[in-house]
N, C-alpha and C positions, 0 to 999 in steps of 0.2 A: 593383967593383958589375953590377947586369947590365942593361940596361936593354932598351927595347922605340922601338921608333924607326915611323913608319905617315904611308902620304901622306897628306894631305888628299885628298877624294872630291870633285869635285863632284858631287853624286848629281841624278835627272830627279826618283826617286823610291824607293822602299826595296818591297822585297815577300822574304816569306818563303816554303818549304816544309820539309811538314810532312808525319812516313811511316815507320810505326808496322815491324819486321821484327825477326817472333819466333825463340823460340830454336832452332826447325825451317826457318829462312832466309827465310818466302812475305813475300817482302813490298805493301805498298801505303799511298799514296802520293794526296795531300789535294789538289784542289784548288791553285793556287797565290792568296796571300790578298795584296792588297797593303795599305800599313801608313800611315799621320799617325801623324806626331811633335807634342807641341808640350812645347816648356820640356825635352825630354831625357825627355819619355813617352809611350810608345806610347797617342792616346787613338780612333783607327780604322780597324777595319779591318772593308776588304768582299774579298769573294770571291765564286764566284772572280776572277779577277782578272789583266790582261794580254794580251794575244796569243798565242795554240795555241806560236810558237815559242821564248817562255818561260819556260811553262809546262815544252815540251819538253829546250829545253838542263838549267832547275832537277833536273826528274825523272832526270833522264842522273849530273846530279852528287850527289844524293846517291846513289841508288842504287847509285852508289859510293865513297861513305864506306862506309853501312851493311856491306857484303860485305865490305871491305876488312877492316874491325873487327871485322865478326862480331859483327858491334849486335845489341839487343837492347831494345825498348821502343819509343817513340814519340824522336823526331826531329828538330828547328827547324835550317835551315838559314836565316840570314839572304842577303838582297843587294842592291845599288845599283845603280840600272840608271843610264847612267852609256850617251850612243848609241848603246840599246842592246839593254849588255853585261851579263852577269851575272857583279858584282863580286862575291864573296865577304866580309861580314865584322862577321857568326859562324857560334858553331855553339852549340844549345842542349843541354843530352844526356835532358830529361827532354819532361813535356805542357809546351806553352808559349802564354803572351799572346792570341801570334796567331793562335792554334787552338779559342781559347775561342769562336771560330758553332761548332764544328761536335759544338753541344750540340746547340742544335732547325733547324744548318745541314745535318749532312749523317746520310745513314745511320745512322753510327757514328760516336763521339762520338773523336776523342784520348781521351781516359781509358776508354775501353771498350777499345778498340786497345791503348792503353799495359797493361790487364791485361790480352786476348787474350793478345799478344806472349809475357810474359814470363811465362807460365801455358803458355806451344805448346801453346791453342785456334784454331783457327781467324780469319783476323782478316776481321773484318768491311768492308763495302762503303765504303769514303769519298768512294761520289757526291753531289755535295750536288743538294739539297731545292732548292730558289734560288736565289737571288741575294742572298747575306748580307751586313748588318755593323755589324761588333763594334762599341758608344764602349762604351769605357771612364770609371769614377766616381770620378776622381779626390779627393780632398784629405776632401770631407762628401756624403756621400746627402743627392739632392734628395727631398724630397717625397715619396714612391711614389705617392700617389692621382692625381702632376703625370704621373709615371713609365706611369703604368700607364691611364692616356686616350688614351696612343700607342696603337693599336686595332695589335692583330699584336703585338706589343711583351715581350719572356722579357725582365724583370728574376733576374738574381742579383745578393745584398747579403751580403758576405766574410759578413758583423758583425766590425768588427774595431772602438776607434774612430778620429773618423775626427783627424788628425793632414797637412797639409799635403803637398802633394807623393804621399800612399799611396795605392794601386787600394782601397777600395772598393767596390768589385763594379765591373760590369758588363752591361749591356741587348746585345738583338737582335733588327733584327727579318730575316726574308727575302720579298724581294718573286719578283715572278714572272720581272725584267726589272731589268738593270744600270740603263736606267735611274730605273726609281722607283726603283729602291734605294737610290743615290745622293740623291734627293732629298727619300728621307725619314733617309736619314742626317745629311742641307742641315741637313732645317727637324731637328732632335732639336738637332744640336750647334747652335745656335744656339735655340734653347731652351732649353741649358742654360752659355746663354756661355761656351762653348768658342773661344777663337780660334785657331783651325787656320784651313790650306790645303789644298782640298784639288783632289792633280793629274786 
């Protein structure tokens, strides 16, 4: 019987790096994301996140994987951060939930760059438009009127039937500074009664 042995990693936070590689070998990488989970489900993503050295390391790792496998499309690598060290945790060969902020928060979304990559078109800029926070809406959709009362909030309803633990949609805010973004994210999580610790 095959076995999988994993070491428990006491980590300070989780980050993810998302990038695209086209069929012609062009690579474009998004700013690093900081992820916060609750009950094993992604609740909040903030981008850009972390010091430049984390971005540089994560980018190098991602580019090596994309190049080695001659990958086409969007690829995400998640890392645990422990004492400043990035420890690869998971790879997702697809557009990724932690990249949903790119719809409003980046010049070109991960969805558009995925299509550009596999169709052999030039990749779009991955530049951040500001400092984004994306909050997943889990289990049931909150009243739209209450959510949309938040200035600048962008709501995405997936049209799914409510179910415990199911991702029903997400919302995103984009701010001019990391401090303003984090304050907005905390206020939104409080209103949604989501009890998670934001590092």
